[in-house]
N, C-alpha and C positions, 0 to 999 in steps of 0.2 A: 404220430400215425397218419398215413396218407390214405384217404379213400380212393377207390378206383370206380369211376362212373363209366358204364357201358351204354353208349347211345350213338345214334347216327351223327356223323360229323358235319353235315351240311345244313341241318335244320335246327330250329329251336324245339318244336314239337313238345311232347310230354316231358322230355328230359330237361327242358328249361325250368320247369317248376322245381326240379331237384337242384339244378345249378343255382337258382336264386337263393334257395335255402342255404346251400353250402357257402355261397358268397356272403350272405347276411351273417352267418355264423363265423366267418373268417376261418373256415375249416380248410385244411390242405387236401386237395383232391387232384387226381389225374383224370382228365377227360380222354379215355383210352384211345378212341378212334381218331381223335384230333392230335394227340400228343405222342402216342405210341409209335414204335419204329415201323409197324406195318399198317397203320391207319385202320381203315374200315375192315381190311382183311383180318386183323387181329380180333376185332369185335365179332365178326361172323364166325371165326374159328372157335372162339370161346363160347359163343351162344349155342353153337351146334354140337358141343361136346355131349357124348352119350354116356359118360361115366358118372354123372351126377344123379343121386337119388332124389334130389329136390331141385330140378332145373328151373330156371326162369322161363316163362312162356315167351316173352319178347322183351326187347329193350324198351324203356330203361330198366337197368338193374344196377345195384350198388354192391361192391365188395368191401366189407368191413372186417378185416382180419379173416377169420374162418367163416364168417357169415356172408351169405349171398342173399340179397333182399330184392325182390321184384315188385312190380306194381307201384306207380308213382305215389299213391296215397299211403301205402305201407312204408315205403322208403322215408317219406316225410314224417310219419308217425315215429319211426326209429330215430331219425335225426333230431326231431323236435325234443325228444326226451333227453338226448345226449348233449344238446347245445342250447338249452333254455329257449327253444323256439316253440314250445308247447306249454299249455297251462299245467300246473302241478296237480290240481284236484281231478279226481276220476271223472266227475260229471263234465267239467270243462274240457278235459282231455278228449272225451268221446264226442263232445259237441264240436270241437275243432276238427276232429276226424270226419264228422258228418258233413261239415262245411266243405272239406276237401273232396269228399266223395261226390257231393253235389256239383262242385266245380268240374269234376271229371265227367259228369253227365253233360254239362254245358259244352265241354271240349269235344265230346263225341258228337253232339248236335252240330257244332261248328264244322267239324270234319264232313258231316253228312250233307252240308249245304253244297259242297262241290263234288261229293262222291255218294249220292243217295242210293245208287244201285250196287255199290261195292267198290273196294279198293283195287280190285283186279282189272278194272276198266279205266281208261284214260278219261279225264274230264271232258274232252271233246266228244266222247262216246255217250255222254249222259247229260248234255247241256240243257236240254228241254226239261228233264226231270229235276236237274239241279235248280233251275230257275223257279220251278214250282215249289220245291222244298224250301228254298231260300226265302221266298215270299212269306211263307208261314213262320219261318224262324224270325225274320225281321219284325213281323207285325205282332206276333204272339209270344214266342218263346224267349227272345232276347229281352224284351221289357220285363217279362216275368222273372227271369233269373236275376237281372240287375236289381229289380225292385225287391227281391228277396234279400239280397245282400244289404240293400239300403235299410230295410226293415230291421235287420240284425244290428246294424250300426246305431239306428235310432233308439233301440231298446237297451243297448249296452251303455247305460247312463254313467257319465263320469269318466268315460274312456274314449280314446281316439281310435281304438282297435276293435277287431271283430270279436275276440274272445278275451275276457279278463282285462287287465290293466296294462299289459305290455304287448309288444309285437310278437306275433307267432307266424308260423309258416302259412297259416290261412291268409294272413295279410299279404305276404309276398306273392301268394298264388292269385289273390284278388287283383293285385297290381298287374300281374301278367295277363290276366283276362282282359282288363281294360286296355292294356297296350295292344293286345292281339285284335280285339274287336275294333279299335280305332284304325288299325291297319286294314283289316279285311272288309269292314263295313263302315267307312267313315261317315256316310250320311245317316244310316240307321243307328249306329252307335252314338253319334252326336245327338240325335233326337232322344234316345233313351237315357243317355248320361245327363242330359239337361234336367231330367227329373230325379236324378240321384246325386245330389250335391255332396252328401257325406261320403259316398263311394269315390267320387272324384277327388275329394280332399284326402281320403285314405291313399289313393294311388299316388298323389303328390307327396305325401309324407314318406311313403316307402321309397319313392324315387330320390328323395333328398337325403336318405340315410347315407353316411359317408361311404360305407363299403359297397352299397348298391350303386350309388352314383359313380364310384370308381369303376365298378364292373361294367355299367352301361356305356361308359365312354372308352372302354378298352376293346381290343380285338377279340377278347374271350366271348363277348356278346355277339352271337351270330345274327346278322340282319334278317328280318322277316323276308320270306321269299315264297314263290309259288310252288315249292316242293313240300312245304310243311303243312301244319294243320290250319293255321290262320293264313288264308290266301286272299289276295285282292283281285277279284274279277268284277270289273265295274258293272257288268250286266246283272250280277247277283245283288247289287246294292241299290238298284233302281226301285 
């Protein structure tokens, strides 16, 4: 069975958290807007359909047979259960989901560093506000989020992973966060990551997994760019 992933073709964005889980699982999937005959047009047509009683609000969403699942954290909860990328016990399963939702909060704050007034405006229209927002993010929020992940790793004694004893989608998502922050805020992320050695080690373990390493070196991995969530504007990293 082949999954169908619906997400924008030119950016990593929120869809990348889903791609990483699919790649880690070795699951067959079609990245519709990148591989389909009509590209992004096919994505938009499907997204805008009016006949669905349970429509996805926005990409990413995943088609699994008759199921259509939206929201990154919910997609990962679904994939985790199907591909051994989530803990078995209920308490740990919910804890992994909580970690993913907190990572989603971080991703939203990263987005707001370059679009604090809203996505409908260009970055150039809100540069002053972005610089002010980014300063607070660099100095307060970024260290707090990364420190929280470091604390989890510290207390998960006897394990190299965030939840339980084996890798889960929470780990691939933490990897993506570190990658994105290093691209967008190389100076600020470098300072914060110097204080979170367990998180850095986790990132390196995920990157070394054979399936992930193959994906990262393949054309399937879209490079970071200034159209996605993690954007590098040097003035926001000062």
